[in-house]
N, C-alpha and C positions, 0 to 999 in steps of 0.2 A: 477263585480266591475273593471272598466278599468283602472283609474289612479290608481298606488298603488303609487305610491313615486314620487316626482320631486324635483328636485335639479335650485336654481335660483342663479344666480351670475350676479352685475352690471347693471341690468334692473330697471331702474326709482328709486324710493326711495329704492327699495330694494339692500340691498349688497352681502349677501350672506345668502340665505336659505334653508334649508333642510325640506322636506314635506313629511310626511306619511296618504294617505286617508284610511279612512273605506267604507263604505257602503254608511253613512251620515254624512256630516261634515258641520259642522256651524261655519263662520268666524265671531268672531266677534271685536268689539274694536270701539275707539272716532274718529270720522268725520278726515279725512287725517290724518290715521293712517296707510293706504295703502292697506286698504282691494278691494277698485279698482282697485289697480294698480294689488295687486293679481288675479284677475278678468282678467285684461286684456290680461294675457300670456294666458288663452284658448282660448280666441277672436284672438289674436297672432298667436296664432299655426295653430288653425281651416283657418285661411288667409291664411297663408302659403302650407298649404294644397290645399285651393281651387285656389289661386292665385298666388302662387310663392312671394318667400322670396324679393323681389325687391317693388313688387306690396305691399305687408303685412307692411314692414319700410315704404313707402309712404303715405299710411292710418293710421300710427301714428303719423305724419307728419312730417316723417325725420328721421335717424340715431340720431340724437339729441336729440329726443325727444325719444326713446330706450332708453339708453344708462344713467345709473345714471350720475346724474350732480356733483357729489362731483368723479367721477371719471372719465374725459370724453376722457380718450386715453386707459383706461383697456375696454379688450374685454365684450362682454355681453355674456354671458353664459346659456343656456337653456338646462336641460335636465331631462328626463322623462322614466317611466316604465309602461307599459298598461298592463294589464292583460287581455289576449283574449281568455281563456280555455272554457268559459263558453258559447263562442258566434259561435264553432262548426266552426273552420276555417278548415275542412280538404280537402283534393283533392287527387287522389287519380286515376288509368286508371285502366281499368274492370279485365286486365288480372294479373295485380300484387295481392299481397298476403299479401298487407300492408299498410297504409295510413300515409299520414303525419299530424299531427296535432299541426297546432301553437298555443304557449302555452301565448310567452309573446312577446312583442317589447320593447327594451331598447335604447332611442335614443338621443342621444346631439349633440349641434351645439354652434357654439359660432363666433359672430359678429362684426366689429369694425370698425369704421372709421377710414382713412387713411391720407394720409398726404395731400391728395388730396379735404376731406373732404365725399368723397364716401364712399360707402358699401362695404366691404369686409367679405367674410368669411374666418376662420382662421381654425376651424376645423368643421366636417360635419360625424358624425361616427353610425352607427345603427348596433343593432343583434338582430336577428330573432332566438326565441328558441322554438325549435317543436320535439314533440313525436312522435317515429315511431309505430305504434299501428296496429295489428295484425288483418289481414282482411279474413272471413270465406265465402267458396262462396258455393254455393249447387246449383243443377241442376234447373233453372227452377227459381230459385229466385234472388232479387237483392244481392251483395254483403252487408255482414253487418261486422261493425268494431267488434272486441271483446275488453275487457277491459285488454288483455293483452298486455304489452308493451313490443315492443323490444329492445328500447332504446330510444334515446334523441341524438338529435346533436345541437351546434349553427352555424347558419351562420351569419357571419360578414363581414360586407362593410365600406371602410370609404375612403373617400377623403382626400388627403393631399394638403398642400399648395402651392403645384406644380400644383394642379389639376388632380393629378393622381390617377386612383381608385385602390383600391386592396382591396380584398374580400379574404375568408377561410373558410374552413366549419370544425369545429373538432364535429368528429365522436364519440359515445361511445366505446370503444374496444368490448362491448359484442355485436355491431351489425354484424352479418352477413359478410363475404367480397363480398357476390354477392349484396345486400341493399347498401352496402357504397359505391360501384361504381355508381348505379344506380343513388341514391342522387344526385352525386358528377357532374353528366352529367344532372340533373334535369332540363328541360325548365325556372323553375321558376326562379332559381337562373343566369340562363343564363343573363336569358332576363333581369333583374335588372342589371345587371353589364353591357350590353350593353347598355341599354337606359341612365343610368346616365354617361354612356363615352360619349354620344351625347348632355349631354347637360348641361356643367360642370358649367354655371353660377349657376344653381339651386342650391337648396340642396335636399338630398337624400329623405326626409320627405316625398313629394307630391306622388313619386313614390313606398316608401315602404308601402304607408299607404291604396292603393289599393291592396294590394297583403295580406296585413294583414286584415284588416276589410273591405275590398271587399264595400269600401266608400272613394268617395270623398269629402266630404262637413265636415269633418273633425270628430276627436273623441267624442266635448262634443256640444251641445248646449247653449249658453245665453240669458237669459230672462231679461230682465227689459221694464217694462210694463209701458207706461202712459196711464192713466187712459180716460184721453181725446181722445185718438187715439183708444184706444181702442172699445169706443161709437161711431166713425166715421163710415161713409159709407167704403165698401174695393172693388177696381177696380178686376175686372176678373186679376185671378194670373195664372203664371207657376207650380206657388210652392206650392207641398201637404202636406209642412209642416208650423206653423204660426212663423212667421219672430221673430226675438227678443224684435223688440216692439209692436208686435203684431197688427201692422197696417193693416194686415192680416185677424184680426180673422173673419170676418162675410162671408168672401170666405171659410175659412176653417169650418166653422159651416156649411156650404150651402154642403157642402161634406161629415162630417160626418152624417148629417140630411136627407143625400139620402141611407142610408143605415141604414136598421132597428136596426139588432143589436146594430151595434155602438150609433144611437139615444138612444137607449135603456139604454146603458150601460155610456153615457154622462149624459141623465136628470136623473140615478137613481143617479152617484154621486153629482151631482150640489144640487139636492134635498137632498142630506143626510146632507149637509154643509149649504144650504139654504130651508127650508124644504115650501115656501111659493112658490117656484118656480115647476111649473108642467110640462111645457111645453116652448120650444123654435119654434119660427117659423123665417122664411127666407121672405124677399120680392126684388125686386131688380126693379130702375128705368127703363125709355125709355132709358137713357144714358146709361144703362151697370152696375151702381152700387149697389152694395149688402149692403141690411142693416140685421137686427136681430131684435127682441122684444120676451118679456118673458111671458107667460104669468103667472100670479099670481094665487090662490085658491082663492084669495079674490075676482075677478072680473071676467067676461068672457073675457071684452077686454084684449086685448098685450097692454104692453111697450115696447115703440119701446125705441133702446137704448139711444138715446140721452139724455132721460130723466131718465134712471135706474143711481143707485148710482153708482160712483167711483168703494167703494165696492165690488160691485155686480159686479161688469164690469171684476176686479182684480180677481175675484174668479172664473168665467167663464173662464178667460182667463188661469189661473193655471191650473184648472183640465181638459182641452184641452190640454195643454202642455205635463203634467203630463199622461194623458192615451193616445195620439195619437201621441207624437213627436218623438220616438220609435230611440232615438239618447245614445247611451251607456251611457252618463254621463249626466244631466240636470243641468243649474247652473240658481240658481235666486238669482237675487240683491232685497234684503229687499221687500220679499215678504207681511209683516204682512202690509206693505201699507197701511192704510183705510180699513182695516178688524177690526171688535169686537174683544177683546181676546178672547172670549164666540167661534166663531167662526175658530178663530185662532187653536183651541183646536181641531176641526175637521179638519181644513186643514191639521195641522199635521198628524194626525192619516190616513191619504189619503197617504201624503209623505212617512210616514214610511211602510206604505204597498208599496210603490212605488217601496223600495230601496229593494226587493227581487228580483228583475230585473234590477234594473235602479239605478248606482252613482246617490244622487244628494248631490251637493255644494251649500248652502247658505252664503248669508252675511244678517247681522241681527244688530237691536240695542234695537228689543223689549225684556225687563226681562222676559213676557211672554213666548215668542217662545223658548228664553233660558231655561227655565226652562220645557217645555214639551219636549226637546229634551234630558235632561241631560248632565251632565258636562262631559263624555266619548266623544262626540260627538263635542266639541267644539276646537276653534281654535282660540284664543285671538291674533289679530294682534293690535302692539303697536309700537311708534316711539321710540326710543332713541334719546340723547343726540345730537349726528352728523347728527339727520334727519332720519339714516337710518330706513327701518320698519323692527322688528322683527317678529317670530310669534312663540308663546308658547301652551303647551299645556297643559290646566287649571290643569288638570286631574293627572298630572307628580307630582304637587305640594304638600308635606307633609303637607303644613300650609292647601291649599286648602283642603285638602281630610279630616284635624281636620275638617275646618267649615261645610264639608259635614254631617261628622258623627253627630256632634251636632246639625243637624237641620236646618242650613242656608240652605236658598236655592240658585240657581246658579245666579238666576235672580237679585237677594239682594246683594246678591256677587258683581256680574259684576256695577251695579249701585253705590256704596261702592266702588269700584276702586281694588275690593280688588282678582279679578282672577289671575291676572298675580304676585302674590306674590309667 
């Protein structure tokens, strides 16, 4: 479960919001309540990691489209905490008798528009929390981490308003003195400091991300599928991951179907939701474009992707993302679109099973989907009189809990506008 919490200030329609996330999180609310603005925070973070803060802001239309319109002179602040303990982010030397296991990353930054109208970074802070784990070595065998925790420490780094880098390491008193000195000299931390020092116009986040999750494409993957795009040809791509709009679906299917085990896994999951589909085939034209077709049990002929239903294309793309995206957090905008409520139940069953390894965040307007996920996984987004978006957890409301005890389902409460009471 990567995202544990998030704090957002003065961002788009959001003035001040604190969020805590679980394995499955479903954002619900009326149109224009601010659900998409919240999802855009994750895109913004990913873009900062991949392209840097200036290009990330530019891709959103400039700093004026990032800052809350009611407070154009106030800074925008985004802070989040990511749990890394289940990603096995460890590193140690063969000669050492301990390993460093990264547990979590806490990060926050603030930006504003200066007097010239340009982007200015005014806060940039990161803390990596790490456990020191005993390593047991035996002759002829690889060193193995034990369950014995020798202690913990926090590596804290920040860049002040004058672009000066400050860092410190707070180590538990229980840690042996020899290990303390070794940690303070560790190449990981000295290299982070030197890299940040050479690029003061950039945030810490792109550099810190490589050292924590060991990836440069962000902590999440946001999907907002367009069935018309899903059903068209794909060009050959260097990307091995399904694009956010699904535009390279045929290309990704080609690679999956070339692996027998992956193909069996994919067909099995699709068949579970759509029992009439028993195979997928790939074809390519002279121009190199790739297309796919589905085999139905009713006919020996394949149905080209251009002619399949929108809902079928959506389900194929959703299953591909769930099984093969491999991002720590998967985000889907309105996955219920074009899908029959009965099939939606099967799809949500697959999503829930995916949350054992991957965090999932959804937006939805579907009462059926809301019923499937349950009241504890819902986050209601609504607009207040001043126009700002606020987020409440319906399960925290005694009134809503009373409704549930009286066997009123969450979907109906959502339709009646009672989940925010």
